[in-house]
NUZA-373068 format. One record per residue (C-alpha): residue number from 1; chain; y, z, x. Coordinates in Angstrom, 1 decimal, decimal comma. Layout:
// residues N
[atom NUM; 'A'; [Y; Z; X]]
...
//
This chain:
// residues 472
[atom 1; 'A'; [126,5; 67,7; 107,6]]
[atom 2; 'A'; [126,9; 64,1; 108,8]]
[atom 3; 'A'; [130,2; 65,4; 110,4]]
[atom 4; 'A'; [128,9; 68,2; 112,2]]
[atom 5; 'A'; [125,9; 66,4; 113,7]]
[atom 6; 'A'; [128,3; 63,6; 114,7]]
[atom 7; 'A'; [130,3; 66,3; 116,5]]
[atom 8; 'A'; [127,4; 67,5; 118,4]]
[atom 9; 'A'; [126,4; 64,0; 119,5]]
[atom 10; 'A'; [129,8; 63,5; 120,9]]
[atom 11; 'A'; [129,5; 66,6; 123,0]]
[atom 12; 'A'; [132,1; 68,7; 120,8]]
[atom 13; 'A'; [131,1; 72,3; 119,8]]
[atom 14; 'A'; [132,8; 72,9; 116,5]]
[atom 15; 'A'; [133,2; 76,5; 115,5]]
[atom 16; 'A'; [132,8; 78,3; 111,9]]
[atom 17; 'A'; [136,4; 77,9; 111,1]]
[atom 18; 'A'; [136,2; 74,1; 112,4]]
[atom 19; 'A'; [133,8; 73,5; 109,7]]
[atom 20; 'A'; [135,6; 75,2; 107,2]]
[atom 21; 'A'; [138,8; 73,5; 108,1]]
[atom 22; 'A'; [137,0; 70,0; 107,6]]
[atom 23; 'A'; [135,4; 70,6; 104,4]]
[atom 24; 'A'; [138,6; 72,2; 102,6]]
[atom 25; 'A'; [140,5; 69,2; 104,1]]
[atom 26; 'A'; [138,4; 66,8; 102,2]]
[atom 27; 'A'; [140,3; 64,7; 99,4]]
[atom 28; 'A'; [139,9; 65,9; 95,9]]
[atom 29; 'A'; [137,5; 62,7; 94,8]]
[atom 30; 'A'; [135,1; 64,0; 97,5]]
[atom 31; 'A'; [135,2; 67,5; 97,0]]
[atom 32; 'A'; [135,4; 68,1; 93,1]]
[atom 33; 'A'; [135,6; 71,9; 93,0]]
[atom 34; 'A'; [137,5; 75,0; 94,0]]
[atom 35; 'A'; [139,0; 75,9; 97,6]]
[atom 36; 'A'; [137,2; 79,0; 97,6]]
[atom 37; 'A'; [133,9; 77,1; 96,4]]
[atom 38; 'A'; [134,3; 74,8; 99,3]]
[atom 39; 'A'; [134,9; 77,6; 101,9]]
[atom 40; 'A'; [131,6; 79,3; 100,9]]
[atom 41; 'A'; [129,9; 75,9; 101,3]]
[atom 42; 'A'; [131,3; 75,7; 104,6]]
[atom 43; 'A'; [130,1; 79,2; 105,7]]
[atom 44; 'A'; [126,7; 79,0; 104,3]]
[atom 45; 'A'; [126,3; 76,0; 106,3]]
[atom 46; 'A'; [127,5; 77,6; 109,5]]
[atom 47; 'A'; [125,0; 80,8; 108,6]]
[atom 48; 'A'; [122,4; 78,1; 108,7]]
[atom 49; 'A'; [123,4; 77,0; 112,0]]
[atom 50; 'A'; [123,6; 80,6; 113,3]]
[atom 51; 'A'; [120,4; 81,3; 112,0]]
[atom 52; 'A'; [118,4; 78,4; 113,7]]
[atom 53; 'A'; [120,1; 79,6; 117,1]]
[atom 54; 'A'; [119,2; 83,3; 116,5]]
[atom 55; 'A'; [115,6; 82,2; 116,1]]
[atom 56; 'A'; [115,6; 79,9; 119,1]]
[atom 57; 'A'; [117,1; 82,5; 121,2]]
[atom 58; 'A'; [113,9; 84,8; 120,4]]
[atom 59; 'A'; [111,7; 82,0; 121,4]]
[atom 60; 'A'; [110,9; 80,6; 117,7]]
[atom 61; 'A'; [110,6; 77,0; 117,0]]
[atom 62; 'A'; [113,8; 76,3; 114,8]]
[atom 63; 'A'; [115,6; 73,2; 113,8]]
[atom 64; 'A'; [119,3; 73,1; 113,4]]
[atom 65; 'A'; [120,4; 72,0; 109,9]]
[atom 66; 'A'; [119,8; 68,2; 109,4]]
[atom 67; 'A'; [118,9; 67,3; 105,6]]
[atom 68; 'A'; [121,5; 66,4; 103,3]]
[atom 69; 'A'; [120,8; 68,5; 100,3]]
[atom 70; 'A'; [121,4; 66,7; 97,0]]
[atom 71; 'A'; [122,2; 69,9; 95,1]]
[atom 72; 'A'; [123,3; 73,4; 96,2]]
[atom 73; 'A'; [124,4; 76,4; 94,1]]
[atom 74; 'A'; [128,2; 76,7; 93,6]]
[atom 75; 'A'; [130,0; 79,9; 94,5]]
[atom 76; 'A'; [132,9; 81,2; 92,4]]
[atom 77; 'A'; [134,8; 84,2; 94,0]]
[atom 78; 'A'; [136,4; 87,0; 92,0]]
[atom 79; 'A'; [140,1; 86,8; 90,7]]
[atom 80; 'A'; [140,4; 83,1; 92,2]]
[atom 81; 'A'; [136,9; 81,3; 91,3]]
[atom 82; 'A'; [136,2; 83,0; 87,9]]
[atom 83; 'A'; [138,1; 85,0; 85,4]]
[atom 84; 'A'; [138,0; 86,3; 81,8]]
[atom 85; 'A'; [139,2; 84,6; 79,1]]
[atom 86; 'A'; [141,8; 86,2; 76,5]]
[atom 87; 'A'; [139,0; 85,4; 73,8]]
[atom 88; 'A'; [136,4; 87,5; 76,1]]
[atom 89; 'A'; [134,6; 84,5; 77,6]]
[atom 90; 'A'; [133,9; 83,5; 81,2]]
[atom 91; 'A'; [135,8; 80,6; 82,9]]
[atom 92; 'A'; [134,5; 78,9; 86,2]]
[atom 93; 'A'; [137,3; 77,1; 87,8]]
[atom 94; 'A'; [136,8; 73,7; 89,5]]
[atom 95; 'A'; [140,3; 73,6; 91,1]]
[atom 96; 'A'; [143,7; 72,6; 90,1]]
[atom 97; 'A'; [143,9; 69,5; 87,9]]
[atom 98; 'A'; [140,2; 69,9; 86,7]]
[atom 99; 'A'; [138,8; 71,4; 83,6]]
[atom 100; 'A'; [137,0; 74,7; 83,5]]
[atom 101; 'A'; [133,5; 75,6; 82,7]]
[atom 102; 'A'; [133,8; 78,0; 79,7]]
[atom 103; 'A'; [130,8; 80,3; 79,1]]
[atom 104; 'A'; [129,9; 83,2; 76,6]]
[atom 105; 'A'; [130,3; 86,5; 78,6]]
[atom 106; 'A'; [126,9; 87,4; 80,1]]
[atom 107; 'A'; [125,4; 91,0; 79,8]]
[atom 108; 'A'; [124,8; 92,2; 83,1]]
[atom 109; 'A'; [122,4; 95,3; 83,3]]
[atom 110; 'A'; [122,1; 97,5; 86,4]]
[atom 111; 'A'; [118,7; 98,7; 87,7]]
[atom 112; 'A'; [119,2; 102,1; 85,9]]
[atom 113; 'A'; [119,7; 100,3; 82,8]]
[atom 114; 'A'; [123,4; 100,9; 82,3]]
[atom 115; 'A'; [125,9; 97,9; 81,5]]
[atom 116; 'A'; [128,0; 96,6; 84,2]]
[atom 117; 'A'; [131,8; 95,6; 83,4]]
[atom 118; 'A'; [133,2; 92,8; 84,5]]
[atom 119; 'A'; [135,7; 94,9; 86,4]]
[atom 120; 'A'; [132,9; 95,7; 89,1]]
[atom 121; 'A'; [131,7; 91,9; 89,4]]
[atom 122; 'A'; [132,1; 90,2; 92,6]]
[atom 123; 'A'; [130,8; 86,4; 93,3]]
[atom 124; 'A'; [129,3; 84,4; 90,8]]
[atom 125; 'A'; [126,7; 81,6; 91,8]]
[atom 126; 'A'; [126,0; 78,7; 89,5]]
[atom 127; 'A'; [122,5; 77,6; 90,1]]
[atom 128; 'A'; [120,1; 74,9; 88,8]]
[atom 129; 'A'; [116,2; 75,6; 88,6]]
[atom 130; 'A'; [114,8; 72,0; 88,9]]
[atom 131; 'A'; [111,2; 73,2; 87,7]]
[atom 132; 'A'; [112,5; 75,1; 84,3]]
[atom 133; 'A'; [115,4; 72,4; 84,1]]
[atom 134; 'A'; [117,8; 75,3; 83,2]]
[atom 135; 'A'; [121,3; 76,8; 84,8]]
[atom 136; 'A'; [121,6; 80,4; 85,4]]
[atom 137; 'A'; [124,4; 82,5; 86,8]]
[atom 138; 'A'; [123,7; 84,9; 89,9]]
[atom 139; 'A'; [126,3; 87,9; 89,3]]
[atom 140; 'A'; [126,7; 90,2; 92,2]]
[atom 141; 'A'; [128,3; 93,6; 91,1]]
[atom 142; 'A'; [129,2; 96,8; 93,2]]
[atom 143; 'A'; [126,7; 99,8; 92,8]]
[atom 144; 'A'; [127,2; 103,0; 94,0]]
[atom 145; 'A'; [125,9; 104,0; 97,6]]
[atom 146; 'A'; [122,4; 105,2; 97,3]]
[atom 147; 'A'; [121,4; 103,6; 100,6]]
[atom 148; 'A'; [118,9; 105,9; 103,0]]
[atom 149; 'A'; [120,5; 107,0; 106,1]]
[atom 150; 'A'; [119,1; 105,1; 109,3]]
[atom 151; 'A'; [118,2; 106,4; 112,8]]
[atom 152; 'A'; [121,0; 107,9; 115,0]]
[atom 153; 'A'; [121,6; 109,6; 117,9]]
[atom 154; 'A'; [120,8; 113,4; 117,6]]
[atom 155; 'A'; [119,4; 112,9; 114,0]]
[atom 156; 'A'; [115,8; 113,6; 113,1]]
[atom 157; 'A'; [114,0; 110,6; 112,3]]
[atom 158; 'A'; [111,0; 109,7; 110,5]]
[atom 159; 'A'; [109,1; 106,4; 110,7]]
[atom 160; 'A'; [107,8; 104,7; 107,8]]
[atom 161; 'A'; [105,4; 101,8; 109,3]]
[atom 162; 'A'; [104,3; 98,7; 107,0]]
[atom 163; 'A'; [101,0; 96,5; 107,4]]
[atom 164; 'A'; [102,1; 93,2; 105,3]]
[atom 165; 'A'; [99,1; 91,3; 104,3]]
[atom 166; 'A'; [98,0; 88,9; 101,6]]
[atom 167; 'A'; [95,5; 90,7; 99,7]]
[atom 168; 'A'; [97,4; 93,9; 99,7]]
[atom 169; 'A'; [101,3; 92,8; 100,0]]
[atom 170; 'A'; [102,3; 96,1; 101,7]]
[atom 171; 'A'; [100,5; 99,0; 103,2]]
[atom 172; 'A'; [102,8; 102,1; 103,9]]
[atom 173; 'A'; [102,1; 105,0; 106,5]]
[atom 174; 'A'; [104,5; 107,9; 107,1]]
[atom 175; 'A'; [103,6; 111,5; 108,4]]
[atom 176; 'A'; [104,4; 114,2; 106,2]]
[atom 177; 'A'; [105,8; 118,1; 107,3]]
[atom 178; 'A'; [102,4; 119,4; 106,8]]
[atom 179; 'A'; [100,9; 117,2; 109,8]]
[atom 180; 'A'; [99,1; 114,8; 107,5]]
[atom 181; 'A'; [99,5; 111,1; 107,5]]
[atom 182; 'A'; [100,4; 109,9; 103,8]]
[atom 183; 'A'; [99,5; 106,1; 103,3]]
[atom 184; 'A'; [100,2; 104,1; 100,1]]
[atom 185; 'A'; [98,3; 100,7; 99,5]]
[atom 186; 'A'; [100,0; 98,3; 97,1]]
[atom 187; 'A'; [97,5; 96,1; 95,4]]
[atom 188; 'A'; [98,6; 92,4; 95,1]]
[atom 189; 'A'; [96,1; 91,5; 92,6]]
[atom 190; 'A'; [98,5; 90,3; 89,8]]
[atom 191; 'A'; [100,6; 87,9; 92,3]]
[atom 192; 'A'; [97,2; 86,4; 93,8]]
[atom 193; 'A'; [95,7; 85,7; 90,2]]
[atom 194; 'A'; [99,2; 83,7; 89,1]]
[atom 195; 'A'; [99,2; 81,9; 92,2]]
[atom 196; 'A'; [95,6; 80,8; 91,6]]
[atom 197; 'A'; [96,0; 79,6; 88,2]]
[atom 198; 'A'; [99,3; 77,7; 89,1]]
[atom 199; 'A'; [97,3; 76,0; 92,0]]
[atom 200; 'A'; [94,3; 75,0; 89,7]]
[atom 201; 'A'; [96,8; 73,9; 87,1]]
[atom 202; 'A'; [98,8; 71,9; 89,3]]
[atom 203; 'A'; [95,9; 70,2; 90,8]]
[atom 204; 'A'; [94,5; 69,2; 87,6]]
[atom 205; 'A'; [97,9; 67,7; 86,4]]
[atom 206; 'A'; [98,5; 66,1; 89,7]]
[atom 207; 'A'; [95,1; 64,3; 89,5]]
[atom 208; 'A'; [95,7; 63,1; 86,0]]
[atom 209; 'A'; [99,3; 61,9; 87,1]]
[atom 210; 'A'; [97,7; 59,9; 89,7]]
[atom 211; 'A'; [96,0; 57,7; 87,1]]
[atom 212; 'A'; [99,2; 57,1; 85,3]]
[atom 213; 'A'; [101,8; 54,6; 86,1]]
[atom 214; 'A'; [105,1; 55,9; 87,4]]
[atom 215; 'A'; [107,7; 56,3; 84,9]]
[atom 216; 'A'; [105,3; 55,8; 81,9]]
[atom 217; 'A'; [105,4; 58,3; 78,8]]
[atom 218; 'A'; [102,3; 60,2; 79,9]]
[atom 219; 'A'; [103,5; 60,5; 83,4]]
[atom 220; 'A'; [106,6; 62,2; 82,3]]
[atom 221; 'A'; [104,9; 64,4; 79,9]]
[atom 222; 'A'; [102,6; 65,5; 82,8]]
[atom 223; 'A'; [105,4; 66,0; 85,1]]
[atom 224; 'A'; [107,2; 68,0; 82,5]]
[atom 225; 'A'; [104,1; 70,3; 82,1]]
[atom 226; 'A'; [103,7; 70,5; 85,8]]
[atom 227; 'A'; [107,3; 71,7; 86,3]]
[atom 228; 'A'; [106,7; 74,2; 83,2]]
[atom 229; 'A'; [103,8; 76,0; 84,9]]
[atom 230; 'A'; [105,7; 76,0; 88,3]]
[atom 231; 'A'; [108,6; 77,6; 86,7]]
[atom 232; 'A'; [106,7; 80,3; 84,8]]
[atom 233; 'A'; [104,6; 81,2; 87,9]]
[atom 234; 'A'; [107,8; 81,6; 89,8]]
[atom 235; 'A'; [109,4; 83,9; 87,4]]
[atom 236; 'A'; [106,1; 85,8; 87,6]]
[atom 237; 'A'; [106,1; 85,9; 91,2]]
[atom 238; 'A'; [109,5; 87,1; 91,4]]
[atom 239; 'A'; [108,9; 90,1; 89,2]]
[atom 240; 'A'; [105,6; 90,9; 91,3]]
[atom 241; 'A'; [107,7; 91,1; 94,4]]
[atom 242; 'A'; [110,4; 93,4; 92,5]]
[atom 243; 'A'; [107,3; 95,4; 91,5]]
[atom 244; 'A'; [105,9; 95,8; 95,0]]
[atom 245; 'A'; [109,6; 96,7; 96,6]]
[atom 246; 'A'; [109,9; 99,2; 93,9]]
[atom 247; 'A'; [107,0; 101,1; 94,6]]
[atom 248; 'A'; [107,7; 100,7; 98,4]]
[atom 249; 'A'; [111,1; 102,0; 98,0]]
[atom 250; 'A'; [109,8; 105,1; 95,8]]
[atom 251; 'A'; [107,4; 106,0; 98,7]]
[atom 252; 'A'; [109,9; 105,8; 101,3]]
[atom 253; 'A'; [112,3; 108,0; 99,4]]
[atom 254; 'A'; [109,8; 110,4; 98,8]]
[atom 255; 'A'; [108,7; 110,7; 102,4]]
[atom 256; 'A'; [112,4; 111,0; 103,1]]
[atom 257; 'A'; [113,0; 114,0; 100,4]]
[atom 258; 'A'; [109,9; 115,9; 102,0]]
[atom 259; 'A'; [111,6; 115,6; 105,4]]
[atom 260; 'A'; [114,9; 116,5; 104,4]]
[atom 261; 'A'; [113,7; 119,6; 102,7]]
[atom 262; 'A'; [111,7; 120,6; 105,6]]
[atom 263; 'A'; [114,8; 120,1; 108,0]]
[atom 264; 'A'; [117,3; 121,9; 105,8]]
[atom 265; 'A'; [114,9; 125,0; 105,6]]
[atom 266; 'A'; [114,8; 125,0; 109,2]]
[atom 267; 'A'; [118,6; 123,9; 110,2]]
[atom 268; 'A'; [120,5; 124,5; 107,3]]
[atom 269; 'A'; [121,7; 122,7; 103,9]]
[atom 270; 'A'; [123,7; 120,1; 105,9]]
[atom 271; 'A'; [120,7; 118,5; 108,0]]
[atom 272; 'A'; [120,7; 114,9; 107,5]]
[atom 273; 'A'; [117,1; 112,9; 108,2]]
[atom 274; 'A'; [117,0; 109,3; 109,1]]
[atom 275; 'A'; [114,6; 106,7; 108,1]]
[atom 276; 'A'; [113,2; 103,9; 110,4]]
[atom 277; 'A'; [111,3; 101,0; 108,8]]
[atom 278; 'A'; [108,9; 99,3; 111,2]]
[atom 279; 'A'; [106,7; 96,4; 110,0]]
[atom 280; 'A'; [104,1; 94,3; 111,9]]
[atom 281; 'A'; [105,4; 91,2; 113,1]]
[atom 282; 'A'; [103,5; 88,3; 111,1]]
[atom 283; 'A'; [106,4; 85,9; 111,0]]
[atom 284; 'A'; [105,7; 82,5; 111,7]]
[atom 285; 'A'; [101,7; 82,9; 111,3]]
[atom 286; 'A'; [101,7; 80,2; 108,7]]
[atom 287; 'A'; [103,2; 77,4; 111,0]]
[atom 288; 'A'; [101,2; 74,7; 112,5]]
[atom 289; 'A'; [97,9; 76,0; 111,0]]
[atom 290; 'A'; [97,2; 72,6; 109,5]]
[atom 291; 'A'; [97,7; 70,9; 112,8]]
[atom 292; 'A'; [95,7; 73,4; 115,1]]
[atom 293; 'A'; [93,1; 74,1; 112,2]]
[atom 294; 'A'; [93,3; 77,8; 113,0]]
[atom 295; 'A'; [92,3; 78,7; 109,4]]
[atom 296; 'A'; [90,2; 77,1; 106,4]]
[atom 297; 'A'; [92,0; 75,2; 103,9]]
[atom 298; 'A'; [92,1; 78,0; 101,1]]
[atom 299; 'A'; [93,5; 80,3; 103,8]]
[atom 300; 'A'; [96,1; 77,9; 105,0]]
[atom 301; 'A'; [97,2; 77,5; 101,4]]
[atom 302; 'A'; [97,5; 81,4; 101,1]]
[atom 303; 'A'; [99,6; 81,7; 104,1]]
[atom 304; 'A'; [102,0; 78,9; 103,0]]
[atom 305; 'A'; [102,4; 80,6; 99,6]]
[atom 306; 'A'; [102,8; 83,9; 101,2]]
[atom 307; 'A'; [106,0; 85,7; 99,8]]
[atom 308; 'A'; [106,4; 88,2; 102,8]]
[atom 309; 'A'; [110,0; 87,1; 103,6]]
[atom 310; 'A'; [111,4; 87,7; 99,9]]
[atom 311; 'A'; [109,6; 91,0; 99,9]]
[atom 312; 'A'; [111,3; 92,2; 103,2]]
[atom 313; 'A'; [114,6; 91,3; 102,0]]
[atom 314; 'A'; [114,2; 93,1; 98,5]]
[atom 315; 'A'; [112,9; 96,1; 100,6]]
[atom 316; 'A'; [116,0; 96,1; 102,7]]
[atom 317; 'A'; [118,3; 95,8; 99,7]]
[atom 318; 'A'; [116,9; 98,6; 97,8]]
[atom 319; 'A'; [116,5; 101,0; 100,5]]
[atom 320; 'A'; [119,5; 100,1; 102,6]]
[atom 321; 'A'; [117,8; 99,9; 105,9]]
[atom 322; 'A'; [117,1; 97,4; 108,5]]
[atom 323; 'A'; [113,6; 96,4; 108,8]]
[atom 324; 'A'; [112,3; 96,3; 112,4]]
[atom 325; 'A'; [109,4; 94,1; 113,4]]
[atom 326; 'A'; [106,8; 95,0; 116,6]]
[atom 327; 'A'; [103,7; 93,5; 117,5]]
[atom 328; 'A'; [100,6; 94,5; 115,3]]
[atom 329; 'A'; [98,1; 93,2; 117,6]]
[atom 330; 'A'; [94,6; 95,0; 117,4]]
[atom 331; 'A'; [96,2; 97,4; 114,9]]
[atom 332; 'A'; [93,4; 96,6; 112,2]]
[atom 333; 'A'; [90,6; 97,0; 114,7]]
[atom 334; 'A'; [91,5; 100,2; 116,9]]
[atom 335; 'A'; [90,2; 103,4; 115,6]]
[atom 336; 'A'; [93,0; 106,0; 115,4]]
[atom 337; 'A'; [90,9; 109,1; 116,4]]
[atom 338; 'A'; [88,9; 107,6; 119,5]]
[atom 339; 'A'; [91,0; 104,5; 120,3]]
[atom 340; 'A'; [87,6; 102,3; 120,0]]
[atom 341; 'A'; [87,9; 98,6; 118,9]]
[atom 342; 'A'; [85,7; 97,4; 116,0]]
[atom 343; 'A'; [85,8; 94,2; 114,6]]
[atom 344; 'A'; [86,1; 94,6; 110,9]]
[atom 345; 'A'; [84,4; 92,0; 108,3]]
[atom 346; 'A'; [85,0; 93,4; 104,9]]
[atom 347; 'A'; [87,9; 95,7; 103,6]]
[atom 348; 'A'; [86,5; 99,1; 105,1]]
[atom 349; 'A'; [86,9; 100,1; 108,6]]
[atom 350; 'A'; [84,2; 101,8; 110,1]]
[atom 351; 'A'; [84,4; 102,9; 113,9]]
[atom 352; 'A'; [81,3; 101,7; 115,8]]
[atom 353; 'A'; [81,4; 104,8; 118,1]]
[atom 354; 'A'; [78,4; 106,9; 116,9]]
[atom 355; 'A'; [80,2; 110,1; 118,0]]
[atom 356; 'A'; [83,4; 109,3; 115,8]]
[atom 357; 'A'; [82,2; 107,4; 112,7]]
[atom 358; 'A'; [85,5; 107,2; 111,4]]
[atom 359; 'A'; [85,8; 105,4; 108,0]]
[atom 360; 'A'; [89,0; 104,3; 106,1]]
[atom 361; 'A'; [90,4; 101,4; 104,3]]
[atom 362; 'A'; [91,3; 98,5; 106,7]]
[atom 363; 'A'; [94,9; 98,0; 105,7]]
[atom 364; 'A'; [95,4; 101,9; 105,7]]
[atom 365; 'A'; [94,0; 101,8; 109,6]]
[atom 366; 'A'; [96,5; 98,9; 110,1]]
[atom 367; 'A'; [99,3; 100,9; 108,7]]
[atom 368; 'A'; [98,4; 104,4; 110,7]]
[atom 369; 'A'; [98,2; 102,0; 114,1]]
[atom 370; 'A'; [101,5; 100,6; 113,4]]
[atom 371; 'A'; [103,2; 103,8; 112,9]]
[atom 372; 'A'; [101,8; 105,0; 116,1]]
[atom 373; 'A'; [102,7; 102,0; 118,1]]
[atom 374; 'A'; [106,5; 102,6; 116,8]]
[atom 375; 'A'; [106,5; 106,1; 117,7]]
[atom 376; 'A'; [104,9; 105,8; 121,4]]
[atom 377; 'A'; [106,9; 102,7; 122,4]]
[atom 378; 'A'; [104,0; 100,2; 121,6]]
[atom 379; 'A'; [100,8; 102,3; 122,9]]
[atom 380; 'A'; [97,8; 103,4; 120,9]]
[atom 381; 'A'; [97,7; 107,1; 121,1]]
[atom 382; 'A'; [94,3; 108,8; 119,8]]
[atom 383; 'A'; [94,7; 111,6; 117,4]]
[atom 384; 'A'; [91,4; 113,6; 116,9]]
[atom 385; 'A'; [93,0; 116,0; 114,3]]
[atom 386; 'A'; [94,3; 113,0; 112,0]]
[atom 387; 'A'; [94,1; 113,8; 108,5]]
[atom 388; 'A'; [94,8; 110,6; 106,1]]
[atom 389; 'A'; [95,7; 110,9; 102,3]]
[atom 390; 'A'; [95,4; 107,3; 101,0]]
[atom 391; 'A'; [96,9; 106,3; 97,4]]
[atom 392; 'A'; [96,2; 103,0; 95,9]]
[atom 393; 'A'; [98,7; 101,5; 93,4]]
[atom 394; 'A'; [98,9; 98,4; 91,6]]
[atom 395; 'A'; [102,0; 96,4; 91,7]]
[atom 396; 'A'; [102,1; 95,8; 87,9]]
[atom 397; 'A'; [100,7; 98,0; 85,3]]
[atom 398; 'A'; [97,3; 96,9; 84,0]]
[atom 399; 'A'; [98,4; 96,8; 80,3]]
[atom 400; 'A'; [101,7; 97,0; 78,5]]
[atom 401; 'A'; [102,6; 99,8; 76,2]]
[atom 402; 'A'; [101,7; 97,6; 73,2]]
[atom 403; 'A'; [98,4; 96,2; 74,7]]
[atom 404; 'A'; [97,6; 100,1; 75,2]]
[atom 405; 'A'; [98,2; 101,3; 71,7]]
[atom 406; 'A'; [96,3; 98,2; 70,4]]
[atom 407; 'A'; [93,4; 99,1; 72,5]]
[atom 408; 'A'; [93,5; 102,8; 71,4]]
[atom 409; 'A'; [93,6; 101,8; 68,0]]
[atom 410; 'A'; [90,7; 99,3; 68,2]]
[atom 411; 'A'; [88,5; 101,9; 70,2]]
[atom 412; 'A'; [89,2; 104,4; 67,8]]
[atom 413; 'A'; [88,0; 102,2; 64,9]]
[atom 414; 'A'; [84,9; 101,2; 66,8]]
[atom 415; 'A'; [84,4; 104,8; 67,6]]
[atom 416; 'A'; [84,5; 105,7; 63,8]]
[atom 417; 'A'; [82,3; 102,9; 63,1]]
[atom 418; 'A'; [79,3; 104,0; 64,7]]
[atom 419; 'A'; [76,5; 102,2; 66,9]]
[atom 420; 'A'; [76,7; 99,4; 64,3]]
[atom 421; 'A'; [79,7; 98,2; 66,8]]
[atom 422; 'A'; [77,1; 98,1; 69,8]]
[atom 423; 'A'; [78,4; 97,9; 73,1]]
[atom 424; 'A'; [81,9; 97,6; 71,9]]
[atom 425; 'A'; [81,9; 101,3; 70,3]]
[atom 426; 'A'; [80,6; 102,7; 74,1]]
[atom 427; 'A'; [83,6; 101,1; 76,2]]
[atom 428; 'A'; [86,0; 103,7; 75,7]]
[atom 429; 'A'; [85,6; 107,1; 77,9]]
[atom 430; 'A'; [86,7; 109,2; 74,9]]
[atom 431; 'A'; [84,1; 107,6; 72,6]]
[atom 432; 'A'; [81,2; 108,3; 75,2]]
[atom 433; 'A'; [82,5; 111,7; 75,6]]
[atom 434; 'A'; [82,5; 112,4; 71,9]]
[atom 435; 'A'; [79,3; 110,9; 71,3]]
[atom 436; 'A'; [76,1; 113,1; 71,3]]
[atom 437; 'A'; [72,5; 112,2; 70,5]]
[atom 438; 'A'; [70,5; 114,9; 68,6]]
[atom 439; 'A'; [67,1; 114,5; 67,2]]
[atom 440; 'A'; [67,5; 110,7; 67,4]]
[atom 441; 'A'; [70,5; 110,7; 65,2]]
[atom 442; 'A'; [74,0; 109,4; 66,8]]
[atom 443; 'A'; [76,3; 112,2; 65,7]]
[atom 444; 'A'; [80,1; 111,0; 66,0]]
[atom 445; 'A'; [82,8; 113,6; 65,3]]
[atom 446; 'A'; [85,7; 112,3; 63,4]]
[atom 447; 'A'; [88,7; 111,7; 65,5]]
[atom 448; 'A'; [90,8; 113,4; 62,5]]
[atom 449; 'A'; [88,5; 116,3; 62,1]]
[atom 450; 'A'; [87,0; 115,2; 58,8]]
[atom 451; 'A'; [84,0; 116,7; 57,1]]
[atom 452; 'A'; [80,8; 115,0; 57,5]]
[atom 453; 'A'; [77,7; 114,9; 55,3]]
[atom 454; 'A'; [74,3; 114,6; 57,0]]
[atom 455; 'A'; [71,5; 113,6; 54,5]]
[atom 456; 'A'; [68,5; 111,6; 55,5]]
[atom 457; 'A'; [69,3; 110,9; 59,2]]
[atom 458; 'A'; [72,5; 109,4; 58,0]]
[atom 459; 'A'; [76,1; 110,6; 59,1]]
[atom 460; 'A'; [79,1; 109,5; 57,1]]
[atom 461; 'A'; [82,6; 110,0; 58,3]]
[atom 462; 'A'; [85,4; 110,9; 55,5]]
[atom 463; 'A'; [88,1; 108,2; 56,1]]
[atom 464; 'A'; [86,2; 106,0; 58,0]]
[atom 465; 'A'; [85,7; 103,3; 55,4]]
[atom 466; 'A'; [82,5; 105,0; 54,5]]
[atom 467; 'A'; [80,7; 103,1; 57,1]]
[atom 468; 'A'; [77,3; 104,9; 57,9]]
[atom 469; 'A'; [76,0; 105,7; 61,5]]
[atom 470; 'A'; [72,2; 105,1; 61,2]]
[atom 471; 'A'; [69,4; 106,7; 63,1]]
[atom 472; 'A'; [68,9; 105,0; 66,5]]
//
């Protein structure tokens, strides 16, 4: 980094290969790793330079790389940087004349649950998580090409629009062959809860650390607890982003399958339909919010912790498509039926035009309008015959299979124990459906079809621990 900035200061303009030659020519005591790893370091630096230049060309404020990193991941290329030993272990090379890092053979599982052999592996990266205080291997492997076809000249294309947000990470809108507009709203409740819990815990620990002496035993213990909660939350948020993009990919592939079937019925079995992914451009919305005071403190915190970029990367990786960005100005305020603008305060959009009265979820309106902007060259086009079908999905399931089975067993026991369980016995919908009140007596049918004996206003279920259901 110091050499590169010195070259710029001297008026030189080194290229990608110049950076690579400088790094690989360093003496071994300065560069204590494999030559291929040194080459990856140089190329990563140049990628950062190219990204900053591309952002400045688009009018964004971007600074060239300047910070010297104390740590960076190390890359090991296939057949040169890493190999499998005769004993079946993984060896990472640090260059000629140095010892190897020998590890147990990792088990790599593909997305469809099948094991991936080492013959399909590519580059391996050795990464250090400073919060979890642990090492990890990131293994790249070749997978069968299941990418969706993109737009091309002479190819029918369906446009899938994305409205990104903090409350609902992604809202998709796409037309269907029957003329309706299908909308999928993915809820991000799990991610927001994880961030809120982390923020409150970190704030409490930071406050306690401020009253301790730096380096003391209590200070180190609090710092370890802080890093532990941050690492745990990062793993959870990483999983949430995968869950969000998995549902987004499924929706995109279902839309593509519907249009492919439609065009093959018209043009023949060889028809290919392209997919175009378009998202509202909210890049850089979190910048300068503190200095310009454009939002409240809580909103600024939410914007700075928004994992929009990672979700975009996951979606592009899973679908194999390139995500486009267009301006989303007034997309959540414009009525898609009459083009009337209405300032929305809640989560539901209600058109202020009395003759229209269009009502829909606010994010769904944004997705429909972004799809219209993408198709009509950035212009709003009202559609009086618009039909919208909205689906709501959580990013993560509410319960795990174990929790669901335990809850069902618990409710079954409470249902058979009668009204003595109070409010808990009436929580389950099946319990409410099977409970009937007759002549002031609560009669609960046995889930197992057991016989009942009704005597003196009391019902006893066989097999239910002989717990009576008393008269109400």
